[in-house]
C-alpha angles and dihedrals in degrees: 000000000000120000112260132199092241096036091121090070102106115241112251094018137088111238095204089060093039093057094053117113114266091253094049093046090051089050095048101038099074090059097051121102123195110233139171115252104199123193109279095022110146113231094177131016119206118263091359123120111255116242101171133037120205130211107191122214091185137008130044128272121206129204114207130192119205141182131229087253091060101257111147136187135167114251100177147358138198142177136173091337093065153016145242122242103068089159091063093051089049092045093243097121095209141034132227089218133066127238126198140158110271091178116032123237139123139267149152125296124210127182110251093224091053092050090052090051093049093049089051089053096045123044089186091057091048091048092050093052093044089055088055089051088058090055090051091049090050090051092049092049092049089049090054090049092048093047092049101042113017128087116251094253090052091051091047091049091051093049093048090050092050092050092044089054091062104048135067095234143062089228122086120195101214134140125219088241091058092045090052090058092047093051097035094236137113120273089249089061091052089051091053092047095049091047090054093050092042091050089055091053096246099117142011113223125199130162107302093350137085122187120201109227103164115026094173089054091052090050090053090047092050090053115184093342089085128056108035097090090043092053090046090054091053091048097048104031109013127176133280 
C-alpha cells in the first residue's frame, strides 16, 4: 500500500486518545464506549446541542456547511486521527454545521457533558484537545484557500488524498453526487475532474468507486493545497 501522511495512525485505534498522557488516558478510558459508525450516521446536527462526542478508529467523518437556500459544501474531515464535537472543546455546546460519516467505520463514544467535566479537571487534557482544534482550523483555512484559488482537478486531488490518508485501502467508495457536495460543484464538474486525473494515470474511476493508482502524482497535482494541515497535526499532536 502507498505511504500516506497519516500512516502512523495505528489501525483500530484513535490517535488523539492514544497520544494522551498516561494520567489523562486513564481518566478518559472508563467513560468510552465502542460503537459502530455506519456510513451516513450523523455525529452532529446543526444548531442542536451535542450529547455525544465520537473518536473514530476507522472510517471518515465529514463536516458540511450549508446555506438556508440549500447550498452545501464540505469544510472539514477527520478519521482515526481526530474527533467530532469541536464545539464542546471550545465551550460552544453546539455547531452551526452538520457532521456525518462519509465512509463507515467504528469508534468510541463519550458523553459531551462528561468530556466537559474531564477537561475542567485536567488542564493537560484540555490543552491536548485545543491543539487538535488548531489542526482543524488550519485544515478549514486551507480548504477555503483551495476552494477559492485552486483548479477543480487540484481540489479533487487534495480531497482524495485527505480521504485516502484516513482509510486502510487504496479504494474509495464514493459517488459523483457525493463528491459534488463535498467540492461544492455540479456533478458534471466532478466528471470532468475525475476524467482529468484518470487520464493522467493517477486514479481509476468506476461507478461509485475511485481507486488511487499514483499517490505521488496526486500530491503533485494538489500542489501546495495539500500538506500544511497534515504537517501541523504532526507538530501539535504527533504519533506514539
